[in-house]
C-alpha positions as semicolon CSV with decimal commas, in nm:
position;residue;x (nm);y (nm);z (nm)
1;M;-6,791;-7,842;-11,773
2;T;-6,702;-7,442;-11,658
3;F;-6,348;-7,544;-11,561
4;L;-6,264;-7,733;-11,947
5;K;-6,407;-7,397;-12,094
6;H;-6,182;-7,205;-11,886
7;F;-5,891;-7,366;-11,941
8;Y;-5,919;-7,391;-12,302
9;R;-5,967;-6,986;-12,335
10;L;-5,649;-6,969;-12,195
11;A;-5,478;-7,236;-12,440
12;R;-5,555;-7,034;-12,715
13;L;-5,392;-6,732;-12,495
14;L;-5,078;-6,979;-12,509
15;W;-5,092;-7,070;-12,811
16;L;-5,050;-6,735;-12,905
17;V;-4,795;-6,647;-12,727
18;V;-4,587;-7,037;-12,800
19;K;-4,750;-7,137;-13,112
20;P;-4,703;-7,485;-13,075
21;L;-4,745;-7,699;-13,402
22;S;-4,950;-8,049;-13,351
23;V;-5,092;-8,374;-13,564
24;G;-5,421;-8,411;-13,479
25;V;-5,619;-8,634;-13,627
26;R;-6,038;-8,689;-13,705
27;L;-6,279;-8,922;-13,855
28;V;-6,535;-8,912;-14,142
29;M;-6,797;-9,206;-14,007
30;V;-7,033;-9,307;-14,133
31;Q;-7,300;-9,500;-14,139
32;N;-7,665;-9,542;-14,422
33;G;-7,617;-9,203;-14,472
34;R;-7,581;-9,081;-14,153
35;V;-7,252;-8,867;-14,054
36;L;-7,199;-8,892;-13,626
37;L;-7,116;-8,543;-13,544
38;V;-6,959;-8,469;-13,174
39;R;-7,014;-8,194;-12,939
40;H;-6,814;-8,100;-12,706
41;V;-6,811;-7,940;-12,330
42;Y;-6,588;-7,679;-12,463
43;Q;-6,672;-7,561;-12,780
44;P;-7,034;-7,461;-12,898
45;Q;-7,032;-7,644;-13,283
46;W;-7,086;-8,000;-13,382
47;F;-6,727;-8,154;-13,556
48;L;-6,551;-8,499;-13,649
49;P;-6,447;-8,664;-13,374
50;G;-6,083;-8,725;-13,273
51;G;-5,791;-8,518;-13,129
52;L;-5,487;-8,498;-13,120
53;V;-5,169;-8,863;-13,143
54;E;-4,998;-8,906;-12,875
55;A;-4,654;-8,939;-12,821
56;G;-4,552;-9,328;-12,984
57;E;-4,937;-9,375;-13,171
58;T;-4,957;-9,419;-13,496
59;L;-5,182;-9,230;-13,689
60;D;-5,445;-9,539;-13,709
61;E;-5,356;-9,656;-13,402
62;A;-5,454;-9,265;-13,272
63;A;-5,849;-9,245;-13,461
64;R;-5,913;-9,595;-13,336
65;R;-5,850;-9,411;-12,998
66;E;-5,969;-9,119;-13,060
67;A;-6,275;-9,296;-13,148
68;A;-6,317;-9,539;-12,863
69;E;-6,246;-9,238;-12,687
70;E;-6,505;-8,987;-12,737
71;V;-6,864;-9,206;-12,908
72;G;-6,737;-9,542;-12,750
73;A;-6,649;-9,682;-13,091
74;T;-6,451;-10,011;-13,135
75;I;-6,312;-9,895;-13,567
76;K;-6,318;-10,204;-13,748
77;Q;-6,282;-10,093;-14,047
78;L;-6,031;-9,699;-14,168
79;E;-5,905;-9,502;-14,508
80;L;-5,774;-9,265;-14,505
81;F;-5,984;-8,961;-14,677
82;G;-5,724;-8,673;-14,597
83;A;-5,428;-8,481;-14,448
84;Y;-5,494;-8,109;-14,416
85;S;-5,283;-7,773;-14,194
86;H;-5,465;-7,552;-13,990
87;Q;-5,357;-7,195;-13,812
88;E;-5,579;-7,084;-13,519
89;F;-5,433;-6,843;-13,215
90;G;-5,082;-6,933;-13,324
91;K;-5,168;-7,314;-13,344
92;I;-5,037;-7,443;-13,600
93;D;-5,284;-7,807;-13,609
94;H;-5,139;-8,072;-13,888
95;V;-5,489;-8,246;-13,888
96;I;-5,526;-8,644;-14,071
97;V;-5,899;-8,753;-14,140
98;F;-5,998;-9,145;-14,127
99;L;-6,363;-9,245;-14,304
100;S;-6,558;-9,549;-14,109
101;C;-6,802;-9,729;-14,290
102;D;-6,760;-10,044;-14,050
103;F;-6,816;-9,931;-13,632
104;T;-6,978;-10,044;-13,392
105;L;-7,043;-9,785;-13,116
106;N;-7,174;-9,904;-12,751
107;G;-7,395;-9,623;-12,636
108;Q;-7,011;-9,481;-12,389
109;S;-6,850;-9,151;-12,423
110;D;-6,575;-8,949;-12,198
111;S;-6,664;-8,686;-12,081
112;E;-6,542;-8,397;-12,275
113;I;-6,788;-8,455;-12,494
114;E;-7,122;-8,261;-12,366
115;Q;-7,300;-8,527;-12,686
116;Y;-7,218;-8,757;-13,052
117;A;-7,546;-8,750;-13,245
118;F;-7,558;-8,914;-13,640
119;F;-7,707;-8,666;-13,884
120;D;-7,767;-8,678;-14,300
121;I;-7,517;-8,635;-14,532
122;T;-7,749;-8,383;-14,690
123;Q;-7,898;-8,269;-14,397
124;L;-7,621;-8,138;-14,160
125;P;-7,674;-7,901;-13,850
126;E;-7,600;-7,507;-13,888
127;E;-7,374;-7,498;-13,586
128;I;-7,089;-7,706;-13,756
129;S;-6,739;-7,616;-13,791
130;P;-6,608;-7,485;-14,064
131;G;-6,339;-7,777;-14,164
132;S;-6,640;-8,077;-14,076
133;R;-6,871;-7,957;-14,358
134;K;-6,595;-7,959;-14,610
135;Q;-6,475;-8,304;-14,538
136;I;-6,858;-8,430;-14,517
137;E;-6,904;-8,256;-14,820
138;R;-6,628;-8,432;-14,967
139;L;-6,798;-8,730;-14,863
140;R;-7,075;-8,651;-15,060
141;D;-6,866;-8,498;-15,345
142;P;-6,500;-8,632;-15,373
143;A;-6,463;-8,318;-15,720
144;S;-6,558;-8,016;-15,486
145;A;-6,242;-8,000;-15,212
146;P;-5,925;-8,197;-15,322
147;A;-5,784;-8,474;-15,015
148;Y;-5,490;-8,197;-14,863
149;G;-5,443;-7,866;-14,831
150;V;-5,593;-7,575;-14,591
151;W;-5,832;-7,762;-14,298
């Protein structure tokens, strides 16, 4: 666990020099008015599940793979929810957000995930990432923000 925290910090320093460009996916996974969030071993905040799109993968395939890896989910229904850009530490991310209200969980997660839990969409944890909060607020009130723009 400690290795991943240190690796993440070193990667952030490297991004300042290299300025990489990435494409990632995030999933707004909702059941019974509750949204699924994850806490990584290397970051203190809660996030929507997701990660990088791998070479040769479609966005749909990446979203399904990340859901399976991070929270043991099998996604049945998936729809495009938004597209955003984010820049931090010199790294430029393009984030494609999907919505799923039809999935099953098998109770497994990978070593990157410290914890996952469902939260009522009206009572989110204080330690949620700003981008994840923005997407859940948009879920509650679609007019609150556009489906594209800055993450």
